[in-house]
MARKOLZA-70235 format. One line per field, with one value per residue (C-alpha): residue number from 1; residue in three letters; x, y, z negated. Coordinates in nm, 4 decimals, always signed. Each point is the difference from the previous one (the first is absolute). Layout:
i: [NUM	...]
aa: [ALA	...]
c1: [X	...]
c2: [Y	...]
c3: [Z	...]
END
This chain:
i: [1	2	3	4	5	6	7	8	9	10	11	12	13	14	15	16	17	18	19	20	21	22	23	24	25	26	27	28	29	30	31	32	33	34	35	36	37	38	39	40	41	42	43	44	45	46	47	48	49	50	51	52	53	54	55	56	57	58	59	60	61	62	63	64	65	66	67	68	69	70	71	72	73	74	75	76	77	78	79	80	81	82	83	84	85	86	87	88	89	90	91	92	93	94	95	96	97	98	99	100	101	102	103	104	105	106	107	108	109	110	111	112	113	114	115	116	117	118	119	120	121	122	123	124	125	126	127	128	129	130	131	132	133	134	135	136	137	138	139	140	141	142	143	144	145	146	147	148	149	150	151	152	153	154	155	156	157	158	159	160	161	162	163	164	165	166	167	168	169	170	171	172	173	174	175	176	177	178	179	180	181	182	183	184	185	186	187	188	189	190	191	192	193	194	195	196	197	198	199	200	201	202	203	204	205	206	207	208	209	210	211	212	213	214	215	216	217	218	219	220	221	222	223	224	225	226	227	228	229	230	231	232	233	234	235	236	237	238	239	240]
aa: [UNK	UNK	UNK	UNK	UNK	UNK	UNK	UNK	UNK	UNK	UNK	UNK	UNK	UNK	UNK	UNK	UNK	UNK	UNK	UNK	UNK	UNK	UNK	UNK	UNK	UNK	UNK	UNK	UNK	UNK	UNK	UNK	UNK	UNK	UNK	UNK	UNK	UNK	UNK	UNK	UNK	UNK	UNK	UNK	UNK	UNK	UNK	UNK	UNK	UNK	UNK	UNK	UNK	UNK	UNK	UNK	UNK	UNK	UNK	UNK	UNK	UNK	UNK	UNK	UNK	UNK	UNK	UNK	UNK	UNK	UNK	UNK	UNK	UNK	UNK	UNK	UNK	UNK	UNK	UNK	UNK	UNK	UNK	UNK	UNK	UNK	UNK	UNK	UNK	UNK	UNK	UNK	UNK	UNK	UNK	UNK	UNK	UNK	UNK	UNK	UNK	UNK	UNK	UNK	UNK	UNK	UNK	UNK	UNK	UNK	UNK	UNK	UNK	UNK	UNK	UNK	UNK	UNK	UNK	UNK	UNK	UNK	UNK	UNK	UNK	UNK	UNK	UNK	UNK	UNK	UNK	UNK	UNK	UNK	UNK	UNK	UNK	UNK	UNK	UNK	UNK	UNK	UNK	UNK	UNK	UNK	UNK	UNK	UNK	UNK	UNK	UNK	UNK	UNK	UNK	UNK	UNK	UNK	UNK	UNK	UNK	UNK	UNK	UNK	UNK	UNK	UNK	UNK	UNK	UNK	UNK	UNK	UNK	UNK	UNK	UNK	UNK	UNK	UNK	UNK	UNK	UNK	UNK	UNK	UNK	UNK	UNK	UNK	UNK	UNK	UNK	UNK	UNK	UNK	UNK	UNK	UNK	UNK	UNK	UNK	UNK	UNK	UNK	UNK	UNK	UNK	UNK	UNK	UNK	UNK	UNK	UNK	UNK	UNK	UNK	UNK	UNK	UNK	UNK	UNK	UNK	UNK	UNK	UNK	UNK	UNK	UNK	UNK	UNK	UNK	UNK	UNK	UNK	UNK	UNK	UNK	UNK	UNK	UNK	UNK]
c1: [-2.7621	+0.3196	+0.2004	-0.1967	+0.0978	+0.3558	-0.0022	-0.1621	+0.2578	+0.2790	-0.1452	-0.0403	+0.3577	+0.1261	-0.2001	+0.1450	+0.3477	-0.0658	-0.1348	+0.2981	+0.2379	-0.1843	+0.0043	+0.3700	+0.0618	-0.1955	+0.1905	+0.3254	-0.0967	-0.1003	+0.3294	+0.1758	-0.1770	+0.1144	+0.3506	+0.2858	+0.2452	+0.3191	-0.1235	-0.3217	+0.1964	+0.2352	-0.2936	-0.1861	+0.3222	+0.0374	-0.3680	+0.0227	+0.3131	-0.1787	-0.2987	+0.2271	+0.1734	-0.3352	-0.1227	+0.3206	-0.0216	-0.3701	-0.0535	+0.0310	+0.3159	-0.0311	+0.2389	-0.1203	+0.1909	-0.1075	+0.1977	-0.1635	+0.0859	-0.2239	+0.0119	-0.1460	-0.1566	-0.1233	-0.0659	+0.1960	-0.2157	+0.1824	-0.3013	+0.1204	+0.1261	-0.0901	+0.2544	-0.0101	+0.2554	+0.0960	+0.2015	+0.0481	+0.0128	+0.0371	-0.0738	+0.0767	-0.2129	+0.0971	-0.2465	+0.0134	-0.3653	-0.1665	+0.3088	+0.1978	+0.2376	-0.0049	+0.2714	-0.0836	+0.2228	-0.0824	+0.2503	-0.1832	+0.2399	-0.2383	-0.0453	+0.3537	-0.0751	-0.0035	-0.2121	+0.1106	-0.2785	-0.0173	-0.3154	-0.0885	-0.3263	-0.2598	-0.2806	-0.3064	-0.2361	+0.0821	+0.2665	+0.1961	+0.1508	-0.1771	-0.3484	-0.2557	+0.1626	+0.0159	+0.3467	+0.1262	+0.3445	+0.2480	+0.2916	+0.2543	+0.0464	+0.3162	-0.0232	+0.3354	+0.0641	+0.2523	+0.1870	-0.0039	-0.2372	-0.2265	-0.0548	-0.3490	-0.0148	-0.3744	-0.1485	-0.3459	-0.2830	-0.1779	-0.2704	-0.0523	-0.3130	+0.0016	-0.3300	-0.0528	-0.3172	+0.0440	+0.2644	+0.2538	-0.1275	-0.0063	+0.0337	+0.2577	+0.0540	+0.2844	-0.0092	+0.2809	+0.0449	+0.3415	+0.0638	+0.1131	+0.3776	+0.2127	+0.2562	+0.2035	-0.1057	-0.3748	-0.0442	-0.2808	-0.1228	-0.2737	-0.2023	-0.1933	-0.0241	-0.2811	+0.0224	-0.3002	-0.0457	-0.0676	+0.1966	-0.0166	+0.2052	+0.1483	+0.1360	+0.2815	+0.0044	-0.2153	-0.0726	-0.1300	-0.1035	-0.0517	-0.1120	+0.2052	+0.0253	+0.2743	-0.0445	+0.2599	-0.0419	+0.2753	+0.0497	+0.3339	+0.0442	-0.3796	-0.0395	-0.2158	+0.0601	-0.1423	+0.0746	-0.2394	+0.0844	-0.2970	+0.0264	+0.0084	+0.2214	+0.0192	+0.2235	+0.0660	+0.0281	+0.1395	-0.0790	+0.2276]
c2: [+4.2239	+0.0548	-0.0749	-0.3241	-0.1158	+0.0740	-0.2110	-0.2902	+0.0135	+0.0039	-0.2941	-0.1921	+0.0732	-0.1116	-0.3267	-0.0733	+0.0680	-0.2241	-0.2764	+0.0291	-0.0117	-0.3014	-0.1788	+0.0657	-0.1248	-0.3244	-0.0673	+0.0585	-0.2398	-0.2702	+0.0402	-0.0215	-0.3274	-0.1553	+0.1445	-0.2446	+0.0679	-0.1743	-0.0146	-0.1879	-0.2352	-0.0889	-0.0508	-0.2250	-0.1926	-0.0710	-0.0888	-0.2437	-0.1536	-0.0620	-0.1477	-0.2321	-0.1107	-0.0667	-0.1992	-0.2016	-0.0896	-0.0800	-0.1536	-0.3815	-0.1226	-0.1198	-0.2881	-0.3265	-0.3211	-0.3397	-0.3024	-0.3453	-0.3551	-0.3132	-0.3683	-0.2346	-0.3367	-0.1842	-0.3279	-0.0787	-0.1967	-0.1421	-0.1838	-0.3388	+0.0993	+0.2519	+0.1141	+0.2538	+0.2781	+0.3328	+0.3056	+0.3638	+0.3179	+0.3693	+0.3187	+0.3732	+0.2654	+0.3682	+0.2529	+0.3612	+0.1105	-0.2449	-0.1754	-0.2602	-0.2940	-0.3319	-0.2524	-0.3534	-0.2942	-0.3612	-0.2590	-0.3357	-0.2526	-0.2897	+0.0262	+0.1217	+0.3174	+0.3747	+0.2753	+0.3528	+0.2311	+0.3658	+0.1955	+0.3449	+0.1206	+0.2518	+0.0819	+0.0942	+0.0412	+0.1044	+0.2217	-0.2180	-0.3461	-0.0104	+0.0856	-0.1328	-0.0181	-0.1759	-0.0411	-0.1413	-0.1661	-0.1339	-0.2035	-0.2722	-0.3041	-0.2054	-0.3506	-0.1722	-0.3499	-0.0222	-0.2694	+0.1816	-0.2374	+0.2770	+0.3698	+0.1461	+0.3684	+0.0846	+0.3366	+0.0581	+0.2559	+0.0210	+0.1821	+0.0685	+0.1061	+0.1028	+0.0977	+0.1252	-0.1255	+0.2000	+0.2481	-0.2714	-0.3207	-0.0856	-0.2558	-0.0237	-0.1969	-0.0325	-0.1833	-0.0432	-0.1931	-0.1385	+0.0325	-0.3040	-0.0746	-0.2705	-0.1686	-0.3264	-0.1629	+0.0666	+0.0821	+0.2440	+0.1359	+0.2386	+0.0511	+0.2319	+0.0869	+0.1217	+0.1379	+0.0983	+0.0746	+0.2270	+0.2438	+0.2135	+0.3129	+0.1134	+0.3453	-0.0484	-0.3833	-0.2416	-0.3630	-0.1888	-0.3492	-0.1143	-0.3065	-0.0484	-0.2199	-0.0209	-0.2103	-0.0903	-0.1966	-0.1251	-0.1955	-0.1584	-0.2318	-0.0488	-0.0941	+0.2248	+0.0518	+0.2193	+0.1275	+0.1590	+0.1607	+0.0728	+0.1256	+0.2922	+0.2985	+0.1911	+0.2851	+0.3602	+0.3124	+0.3335	+0.3339	+0.2954]
c3: [+1.6811	+0.1962	-0.3228	-0.0460	+0.3517	-0.0659	-0.3215	+0.1816	+0.2785	-0.2593	-0.1858	+0.3328	+0.0962	-0.3445	+0.0247	+0.3405	-0.1304	-0.2970	+0.2251	+0.2363	-0.2954	-0.1480	+0.3347	+0.0367	-0.3531	+0.0632	+0.3224	-0.1864	-0.2741	+0.2560	+0.1675	-0.3380	-0.0691	+0.3284	-0.0261	-0.0102	-0.2825	-0.1048	-0.3582	+0.0942	+0.2263	-0.2949	-0.2337	+0.2457	+0.0668	-0.3752	-0.0310	+0.2917	-0.1452	-0.3332	+0.1798	+0.2007	-0.3180	-0.1762	+0.3040	+0.0167	-0.3686	-0.0039	+0.3426	+0.0297	+0.1586	+0.3637	-0.0888	-0.1426	-0.1004	-0.1255	-0.1132	-0.0608	-0.0683	+0.0062	-0.0903	+0.2596	-0.0511	+0.3075	+0.1808	+0.3139	+0.2499	+0.2952	+0.1289	-0.1278	-0.3496	-0.2640	-0.2600	-0.2774	+0.0282	-0.1664	+0.0885	-0.0825	+0.2120	-0.0429	+0.2033	+0.0082	+0.1553	+0.0830	+0.1443	+0.1111	+0.0206	+0.2376	+0.1485	-0.1918	+0.0233	-0.1850	-0.0739	-0.1251	-0.0994	-0.0939	-0.1033	+0.0235	-0.1635	+0.0167	+0.3764	+0.0545	+0.1886	-0.0614	+0.1563	+0.0676	+0.1147	+0.1066	+0.0871	+0.1268	-0.1539	+0.1085	-0.2504	+0.1975	-0.2978	-0.3504	-0.1581	-0.2420	-0.0432	-0.3385	+0.1486	+0.2398	+0.3443	+0.3427	+0.1446	+0.3309	+0.0256	+0.2602	-0.1123	+0.0383	-0.2173	+0.0239	-0.1555	-0.0263	-0.1002	-0.2848	+0.1791	+0.3387	+0.1734	+0.1333	+0.0082	+0.0772	+0.0940	+0.0131	+0.0781	-0.1498	-0.0108	-0.3356	-0.1917	-0.3716	-0.1724	-0.3667	-0.1697	-0.3558	-0.1458	-0.3231	-0.1042	-0.0993	+0.1670	+0.3694	+0.2734	+0.2821	+0.3234	+0.2453	+0.3295	+0.2602	+0.3262	+0.0820	+0.3739	+0.1938	+0.0170	+0.1493	-0.2146	+0.0367	-0.3340	+0.0076	+0.3672	+0.0852	-0.3347	-0.1081	-0.3198	-0.2249	-0.3708	-0.2271	-0.3564	-0.1973	-0.3700	-0.2889	-0.2120	-0.3081	-0.0648	-0.3208	+0.0851	+0.2500	-0.0661	+0.1932	-0.0820	+0.3076	+0.1004	+0.3635	+0.1907	+0.3106	+0.3015	+0.2630	+0.3106	+0.2518	+0.3215	+0.2261	+0.3262	+0.0858	+0.3003	+0.0327	-0.3661	-0.2222	-0.3696	-0.2684	-0.3510	-0.2369	-0.3288	-0.2368	-0.3528	-0.2367	-0.0655	-0.3321	-0.0983	-0.0926	+0.2108	-0.1248	+0.1726	-0.0336]
END
């Protein structure tokens, strides 16, 4: 009986020693898992570099550009006379994510003026120029008579809505209000402009057609006058 008790005590002591050794081993393994090593840091650094390279190659660029040109046919209504006119214009857009700038130029030979327009753009809905979006603008249009008779510097707020109805076909609209200015030729002048139309995309190339109307009202020495241009625009736009 005494011998049996000694054996039990020996087995119990051995088990405790084994448990203590196992516990120490587990704690050592856990510390090893959490241990910082130069080798692991180098491996993780290389892995992160490869991931960053993959993301830079496969992520879309935050920069967008577009170049467009259009042919304009319209009727000029001065209130007493209507005449058919035509002109051409072009524009360039550059965006970095949601913020962009736009430059526009029109050389109207038949009415003897040219327009130079610059806009700051903030896209509040949508993530691409070639996608459904809503964009707010603020800009300056300078209309200069070719003979130097007048120069209109008009600030304007504007809004653009572009909506894709299918994957390649959509509608678009642009509206701006020209703020009142005083000028010696026209006097106190203000106006607005509306463009609305449809488009179809072929990859990075867009064909579009717009109806447009521009209204200008002036008052000089108590005499009111108005000009209204109504017509169509058709052209190409390239995204890159």
